[in-house]
C-alpha positions in Angstrom: 4.0 23.1 -1.4 3.3 23.3 1.9 2.8 20.7 4.5 -0.8 19.8 5.2 -2.7 21.4 8.0 -5.8 20.2 10.0 -7.9 22.4 7.5 -6.5 21.1 4.2 -6.6 17.8 5.5 -10.3 17.9 6.4 -11.0 19.5 3.0 -9.8 16.2 1.3 -12.2 13.7 0.3 -11.4 10.0 0.1 -11.5 10.5 -3.8 -9.6 13.5 -3.9 -7.3 11.6 -1.6 -7.0 8.8 -4.2 -6.6 11.6 -7.1 -3.6 13.2 -5.4 -1.7 9.9 -5.1 -2.5 9.2 -8.9 -1.3 12.6 -9.8 2.0 12.2 -7.7 2.5 9.0 -9.4 2.4 10.7 -12.9 4.8 13.2 -11.9 7.0 10.5 -10.4 6.9 8.7 -13.9 7.9 11.9 -15.8 10.4 13.2 -13.4 8.4 16.4 -12.7 8.4 16.5 -8.8 6.4 18.9 -7.1 7.9 22.1 -6.0 8.5 21.7 -2.1 10.9 22.4 0.5 11.2 19.2 2.6 13.1 21.2 5.5 10.2 23.8 5.5 7.8 21.0 5.7 9.7 19.8 9.0 9.3 23.0 10.3 5.7 23.1 9.4 5.0 19.7 10.9 6.9 20.2 14.3 4.0 20.9 16.3 1.5 18.2 14.4 0.8 16.2 11.4 -2.2 15.8 8.9 -1.5 13.2 6.0 -4.2 12.6 4.2 -3.5 8.9 3.2 -2.2 5.5 4.7 0.0 3.2 2.5 0.8 0.0 3.2 3.5 -1.3 0.9 6.4 -4.1 0.9 9.8 -3.3 2.6 11.3 -3.4 -0.8 13.8 -0.8 -1.3 12.6 0.1 -4.8 8.9 1.0 -3.3 9.2 4.0 -1.1 5.6 5.4 -1.1 6.5 8.9 -0.3 8.9 8.8 -3.5 6.8 7.1 -6.2 3.6 9.2 -5.1 5.7 12.4 -4.9 4.6 13.1 -1.6 6.6 15.3 1.1 6.9 15.5 5.0 3.7 14.8 6.8 1.6 13.6 3.6 1.2 9.8 4.4 1.5 7.3 6.7 3.6 4.7 5.6 3.6 1.1 6.8 5.9 -1.5 5.3 6.3 -5.3 5.8 7.6 -7.8 3.4 4.7 -8.9 1.3 2.3 -6.1 2.3 0.0 -8.0 4.4 -2.0 -7.2 7.4 -1.6 -8.3 11.4 -3.0 -7.0 14.6 -0.2 -4.5 14.8 -0.6 -3.0 11.3 -4.6 -2.9 11.5 -4.0 -0.9 14.9 -1.7 1.4 12.9 -4.3 1.9 10.4 -7.2 2.6 12.8 -4.9 5.3 14.3 -4.1 6.8 11.0 -7.9 6.9 9.9 -9.9 7.4 13.2 -7.5 9.4 15.1 -5.2 10.9 12.9 -7.6 11.9 9.8 -6.4 9.8 6.7 -8.9 9.6 4.0 -7.6 6.7 2.2 -5.9 3.3 2.7 -3.9 1.9 -0.2 -2.7 -1.6 -0.3 0.2 -1.6 -2.6 1.9 -4.6 -4.0 4.6 -4.9 -6.4 5.8 -6.8 -9.2 8.7 -9.3 -8.8 8.1 -9.4 -5.2 10.7 -11.2 -3.3 8.4 -12.3 -0.6 5.8 -13.4 -2.9 8.5 -15.6 -4.8 9.5 -17.1 -1.5 5.7 -18.1 -0.8 5.7 -19.6 -4.3 8.8 -21.8 -3.5 7.9 -22.5 0.1 11.1 -21.0 1.3 12.2 -21.5 4.9 14.4 -19.4 6.5 14.2 -18.7 10.3 11.5 -16.0 11.1 11.0 -15.5 7.5 9.5 -19.1 7.6 6.3 -17.8 9.4 6.0 -14.5 7.4 6.0 -16.4 4.0 3.3 -18.5 5.4 1.0 -15.5 5.8 1.4 -15.1 2.1 0.4 -18.7 0.9 -3.2 -18.3 0.8 -2.5 -15.9 -2.2 -0.7 -18.5 -3.9 -3.3 -21.0 -3.2 -6.0 -18.4 -4.5 -4.3 -18.3 -7.8 -5.7 -21.7 -9.6 -3.5 -21.4 -12.9 -1.5 -22.9 -14.1 -2.2 -26.0 -12.4 1.3 -27.6 -13.7 3.2 -27.6 -10.3 6.3 -26.6 -12.3 4.9 -23.4 -13.7 3.7 -22.3 -9.9 7.5 -21.2 -8.7 9.3 -17.9 -8.8 10.7 -18.7 -12.1 7.3 -17.9 -13.9 6.9 -14.2 -13.2 3.6 -13.9 -14.7 2.3 -16.3 -11.9 4.2 -14.6 -9.3 2.5 -11.1 -10.4 -0.6 -12.8 -10.2 0.0 -14.0 -6.7 0.9 -10.6 -5.7 -2.3 -9.1 -7.2 -4.4 -11.7 -5.1 -2.4 -11.0 -1.9 -3.5 -7.5 -2.4 -7.2 -8.7 -2.8 -6.8 -10.8 0.3 -5.1 -8.1 2.3 -8.1 -5.8 1.5 -10.4 -8.3 2.6 -8.6 -8.9 6.0 -8.7 -5.3 6.8 -12.4 -5.1 6.3 -13.1 -8.4 8.1 -10.8 -7.9 11.1 -11.1 -4.1 11.9 -14.5 -3.1 12.5 -13.4 0.5 12.9 -12.1 0.7 9.4 -14.9 -1.4 8.0 -17.6 1.3 9.4 -15.5 4.1 8.2 -15.7 2.9 5.0 -19.4 2.0 4.9 -20.0 5.6 6.1 -18.0 7.2 3.4 -15.2 8.3 5.7 -12.3 6.7 3.9 -12.1 4.3 1.0 -10.1 1.3 0.7 -8.3 0.5 -2.8 -5.4 -1.6 -4.1 -2.6 -1.0 -6.5 0.4 -2.7 -8.0 3.7 -1.1 -8.6 5.8 -2.1 -11.6 9.5 -2.1 -10.9 10.3 -1.8 -14.4 8.8 1.5 -15.1 7.5 3.1 -11.9 3.8 3.1 -12.8 1.4 2.4 -10.2 -2.0 0.5 -11.8 -4.8 1.3 -9.3 -7.8 -1.6 -9.4 -10.1 0.1 -6.8 -12.9 -1.3 -9.0 -11.7 -4.5 -9.8 -11.3 -6.1 -6.4 
């Protein structure tokens, strides 16, 4: 499998970009990697890169976008921060990726049993992490059940995972609200913005582009 060129990138539609990620995740789950020479792709991309997708995911070591979607060198832009939220810098990076570099899709990828989300549920405080966790607290507040405070902690993994899904939703909302560039591109059909949750137990990504 060769690295993408300007021509192959241009030929991919936003829906096809999503399909490519879905197919790659199925290969990952089944240990059926695509036949590609990564060093050859290094050579192919030495004069330019033409990724088809941009993925915002957590820094969690188990959630490498290139691996779980079975992609190669030059295929995707990968932005990572604990809790997969957006700020001005990440939005700027996404605008570069889509408007200037030509990617067709933005995927906001949360994952089960997320440590940053657990910290937000427990109101953890530690140095600069305190500020980061504060950015995730709206997702905690956005999940209204259960009401019992004793069940709204990291010990309740179902609650943690619901907050992680809510955080993906709020992040997508923030992208559309705070980036006029990306909002207009989506409205014009140049890109799609979708969410997903990676299950650390089985390697599966559940996409919920129609649910949120």
